[in-house]
N, C-alpha and C positions, 0 to 999 in steps of 0.2 A: 594493452598494459593497464594494470590496476592503478587506482588513484594513488595509493601509498607508494607503489613502485615508481610512479611518475615524479612524486615529490622527492624521493630518494635519489632519483636520477638527476633532477635539477640541482639538488644539494651537492652531489658528486661533481657535477659540471661546474658549479660555483667554486668549489674547493680547487679544482684543477685550474680554473680561470685566474683566480687571484694569486696563485703561486707564481705567476709571471709578472706581477705588478710591483710598483714601488710607490710609497705613500707620503703623507703630508701631516698637517696638524689634526689632532683628534679631538672631537667633542664626544668623549666617551667616559665611562665611569672612572672615578678616582682622580681625574684631572679637574682642576678648578680654573675659572677665568681669572686673569689678572685684574687688579682693581680698575674698575671703570670699563672693562671690556665686556662684550656681549656676544651671544650666539642665539639665533632664532630660526625656527623652521615652521612653515605652514604647509599642510598637504591635505589632499582629498583622498578618501578611501572608498573603494568599490568592492563589495562582496556580493556575489550572486551565485546561487547553487541550488541543488535539489537533493542533497544527501546530508546525513548527520551521523555522529557517533553516539551510540546508545550507552546505557549504564554499564555495559560489559566491554566497552571500547570497540564494538563492531559497528560497521557502517550499515545504514538503512536508508531507503529512498523516502523522500518527502515531496510535498508540493514545492514549487519554486519559491525561494525566499530571496529578498534583496536587502542590502544594508548600505547606505551612503552616509558619509560623515565628513565634516571639516575638522581637522585636528591641528593642534599647535604645541610647540615646545620652545621655552625661552629660558636662557641662562643669563645672569648678570654678576660680574665680579664685584662683590660688596667691599671687601677688604682682602688683604693677602690671605690666601688659603681658605677663604669663605665665599661661596657662591650661592646666591639665591636662585630658585628655579620655579617654574610653573609649567604644567602641561594638562591637556584635556581634549574633550570633544564637545565644544559648545553648541554645535549644530549637527543634527542627524535625522535621518528618516529610515524607517524599517518597514518592509512590506511582506506579508504572508497571507496566502489564501484570499487575495483581493482586499485585505485590510491594511491600512497604512497608519503609522503613528510617528509623530515627531519625538525626539528625545534629546536630552542633555545628559552626557555621561562622563564620568571619571574626571572631574575637574579637581586638580591638585595643586598645592603650593608647598614648597619646602626649602631645605638648605642642605648644602654639601660642605663638609669640612675635609680639607685635604691634608695629607701628611707626607713627609719625605719629599726630597727633590731628586732630580736625576732621572734615569731610565725607569726606575721602579717607583710607582706611586701607590699610596693607600688612601682610602676615603671612607667616610661614614656619611650616609645620606638619610634624612628623615623627611617624609612628606605626609600631609593630611589632606582630605578632600571629601568629595561627595559623588555618589553615583545615583542616577534616577531616571525615570521616564515620566511622561505626562500622567498625572494621577488618574486612576480609573480606566486606563487604556490597556487592553489585553488583546493581542493579535491571534490568540489561539481559537480556532473554530470549536464549536461546542462538541463535536464528535471525536475529538482526539484528547489524549491524556498527557500531552506535553505542550509547552508554550514556546513561542518565539518572541521573547521580549528582550529589547536591547540592554536593559539593566534592571536592577532592583534598587529601590530607594534605600540608601544606607550611607552612613559616614564611613570613611576609610582612613587607615593610617598604615604607613609602611616604614620599616627601618631596615636598612641593608648595609653590609660591608662591601667595599669595592677594592679590587686590585687591578692596577694598570701597568703594563710593561711596554715601553717604547722599543721598537725594533727599527732597523734602518728604513726611514721614510714610511713608517707605519706604526701600528699598535695592536696589542692584544689586551682585552679587558674581560674581567670575570666579576660579576655581581651576584650576591646571594643574601637573602633576607627573609623577613616575615611580613605578611600583610594581614591586618585585622579589620573587622567590621563592627559597626554599632548595631546592626540588625542581628538579633539573636538567632534567627533562622540560618544565618550564613556562618560557616566554619572558617577559622583562620587558615591561611595557606602559606606554603613555602614558595618563594619566587626566586628566579635566577635568570642570568643572561650571560652567554658566552659570545664574544664578538672579536672578529679579526678584521683589520682594515688596512688598505693600501691605496696609494695615489700614484697616478701616472703623470709625470712631468708637471706636477703642481696644478693639474687641470681636472683630471677625472679621478674621483675617489670611489672605491668599491669597498663594501663591508659585508661580510658574512655574519649573520646573527642567529643565535639559537636560544629563543626564550623558553622558559619553563615555568609552569604554575602547577603545584601539587597540593591538593586539599589535605589538611591534617585531620582526616576523619572520613566517614562513609558518605558518598554522594547518593542522595535519594531522589533528587528532582532532575528530570530530563529537560534541559533548556538548550535548544539547538544553537542559540546565539552564543553560548559559552560565556555569557556575562554573569551568570550566577555561579554556582559551584561547579568547577570543572578541573579535571586533570588534563594538562596540555603540554605537549612538547612540539615546538615548531622549528622551522628552518626557513630563513629568508635571505635574499640578496638585495642590497641597496646600491644605487649608483648616483653620484653627485657630479655634475659638470660645472666647474667654476668658470663662468664666463668672464667674471672679473675677480680680483683678489678677495672681494667682500660679498660676492653675489653668485649663487649657483641655482640651477634647476636640478631636480632629483626625481628619481623613480625607484620603486621597490616592488618586489614580488615576495609574499610571505605565504608559505604552505604549512600544512599540519603533518607531522611525522606520525604522531599517535595522540589520541585524546579520548576522554570520557565526557559525555554530555556536552558536546560542542558541534559546531558546523564542520562539515567535511568538504570544504572548498577553499581554494586559495584566495587571498586578498591582493588587489592591485592598488598601488598608491602613486600619486604624482604631486609635486609641490615645488617650493622654492626655499632657499636658505640664505641668510645674511649673517655676517660676522664683522 
């Protein structure tokens, strides 16, 4: 079975699986935290593979590359319908061709403004931040014309609209917006996310998520890490097991349905959540 076929099969299995589940509280787009309430998640990410998507969206073989990072996401209810948030990768290591570099990537802070009450929610979220690697470090061997760098040093800003619909014991969320960069070599992009979540007996929550990143221009640089300019459509399944009402362990599997200038391997994540 090809890689793409495998990802589609996993996605189809995920859809079939969550159709039998029943959900709980959602920490998803358009919902805001009540004043003084919080939600936080910390997780490790592992990505290891030997293939990438080229500038035509076709897969090609590479030497083995690896990417490990510690990630976080935090929300806090400032006042009614206003939630402040932060997320990023403060610690990471990437390896390609025997070369390893540490990196700090995608550190962001922002605010979400919620609208409406009841089963349908609307939100507007704005964030700003920084992406970068250790200065002067390049993992690309001298005999290849593409790079495997975790990020490009640049400031970032994102503005997106959010729609949330509560369903019996679950939620459906749709986010869409634009991301811009201070680095002139990077082109702005459209970003989106579709998410469906369910919970079993207030204990196990599953969510199917489909992230999208589409560059608003032509992609000219092949970066297998996908942290530069990339067209990306993904599919992932996350599982959270709430051992206590305010503490959970989680795991997720994220794959690539189609992409340009990106890695062609799934990512595996493990972490904890508190609320």
